[in-house]
N, C-alpha and C positions, 0 to 999 in steps of 0.2 A: 504494500500500500504506500509506504514512504517513497519508494522509487517512482511509482506511478504519479504520485502527487508532485514530486520534484520535477518530473518530466513535464507535467501539465503547467507547473509554475514557470518553468523556463520558456515553454511555448507561449504562454500568455504574456510574459515579459517581452518576447520578440514582437508579439502583436501590438503591445502598447508602444514599443519603440517605433514600429512602422507607422502607427497612428500619429505620433508626435512629429515624425519626419514628414508625413503627408500634410499635416497642419502647417508646419513651418514652410513647406513649399507653397501651399495655397496662400499663406499670408504674404510671402515674398513676391509671388507672381500675380496675385489677384487684385492688387491695388486697394485703394481706400474703401471701395464698396465691399469687398470681401472682408477686410479687416473690421469694418463696422458691423457687418453681419455676424462675424464670429464673436466679436465683443458683445453684441446683443444676446447671442445664444448663450454665452458663458455667464452673463449676469442676469438674464431674464428668469422667469418662472419655469419650472420643469414642465414638459409637455403633459397635457391631460391624458388620462387613460383612454382607451378606445370607448367610443360612445355605445357600442353594442358588441355582441359576440362575433359579428361577421369578420372583423379584423383578426380576432383571436383565432377563429376557425381557419382563416387563410394562413396564418402562421403555422398552425398544426399541420395543414395540408402540405405546406412547403417543407416542414420538418420530415414528414413521412416520405416525401419525394426524395429526400437526401438520406434515407435509411434510418431515421430516428423514429421508430414506432412509438416510443414512450415519451415523446416531447411533452413537457408540461409547462404551461405559462402561468404566471401569477396573475 
């Protein structure tokens, strides 16, 4: 279990690093409009949850199509 969790943690760290690199690129190349949009997203309220189960069901369907039959969403 420890080895599996260590591997997952390393993989997630790489995902986070990639996300920050993509954000840095977007901020550098996107100009003022992108910087303002990112700033607004970072300081604004969290997005509202889905209004109905349709979006959640769509996520479950996508999960199944990628081999995750047990996908559970909060």
